[in-house]
C-alpha positions as CSV (number, residue, x, y, z in Angstrom):
1,X,22.1,154.8,-64.2
2,X,24.5,153.6,-61.5
3,X,24.1,155.0,-57.8
4,X,26.5,157.4,-56.4
5,X,28.8,156.2,-53.6
6,X,26.7,157.8,-50.7
7,X,23.5,156.2,-52.0
8,X,25.3,152.7,-52.5
9,X,26.4,153.1,-48.8
10,X,23.0,153.9,-47.7
11,X,21.5,151.0,-49.5
12,X,24.1,148.6,-48.1
13,X,22.9,149.2,-44.7
14,X,20.5,146.8,-42.9
15,X,17.8,147.5,-40.6
16,X,20.1,146.8,-37.7
17,X,22.6,149.5,-38.6
18,X,20.2,152.3,-39.8
19,X,19.9,153.6,-36.0
20,X,23.8,154.0,-35.9
21,X,23.7,155.7,-39.4
22,X,21.0,158.0,-38.2
23,X,23.1,158.9,-35.0
24,X,26.2,159.4,-37.0
25,X,24.6,161.5,-39.8
26,X,23.0,163.6,-37.2
27,X,26.1,164.2,-35.3
28,X,28.2,165.0,-38.6
29,X,25.4,167.6,-39.5
30,X,25.4,168.9,-35.9
31,X,21.8,168.0,-35.1
32,X,20.5,166.4,-32.2
33,X,17.8,163.8,-32.5
34,X,15.4,164.3,-29.6
35,X,14.9,161.0,-27.7
36,X,11.0,161.1,-28.3
37,X,11.4,161.4,-32.0
38,X,14.5,158.9,-32.6
39,X,12.5,155.9,-32.8
40,X,10.2,157.6,-35.6
41,X,13.4,158.8,-37.5
42,X,15.0,155.4,-37.5
43,X,11.7,153.7,-38.6
44,X,11.3,156.4,-41.4
45,X,15.0,155.9,-42.5
46,X,14.6,152.1,-42.8
47,X,11.6,152.4,-44.8
48,X,13.2,155.0,-47.1
49,X,16.1,152.7,-47.6
50,X,13.9,149.7,-48.4
51,X,11.9,151.8,-51.0
52,X,15.2,153.2,-52.6
53,X,16.5,149.8,-52.8
54,X,13.5,148.7,-54.9
55,X,13.9,151.7,-57.1
56,X,17.6,151.3,-57.4
57,X,17.3,147.7,-58.5
58,X,15.7,148.6,-61.7
59,X,18.1,151.1,-62.6
60,X,20.5,150.6,-65.7
61,X,23.9,150.1,-63.9
62,X,25.6,150.8,-67.1
63,X,24.7,154.5,-67.1
64,X,26.8,157.1,-65.0
65,X,25.0,158.5,-62.3
66,X,23.3,161.8,-63.1
67,X,22.0,164.6,-60.8
68,X,18.1,165.1,-60.6
69,X,16.9,167.9,-62.9
70,X,13.3,168.8,-62.5
């Protein structure tokens, strides 16, 4: 299954740009990242991106993206 454009853009980030991504997303959603939590949020997003990249690498790129259905 191929990734959707939003996930592909997230996976294309590198660790150096995750902080800017977090700030931009928070602003777009009208959220404020408290300074005392920002470093942890950025670290968690970087880890999530790496984990998602490992998972997405094993997906079949020929199948269309599909919504998760529990």
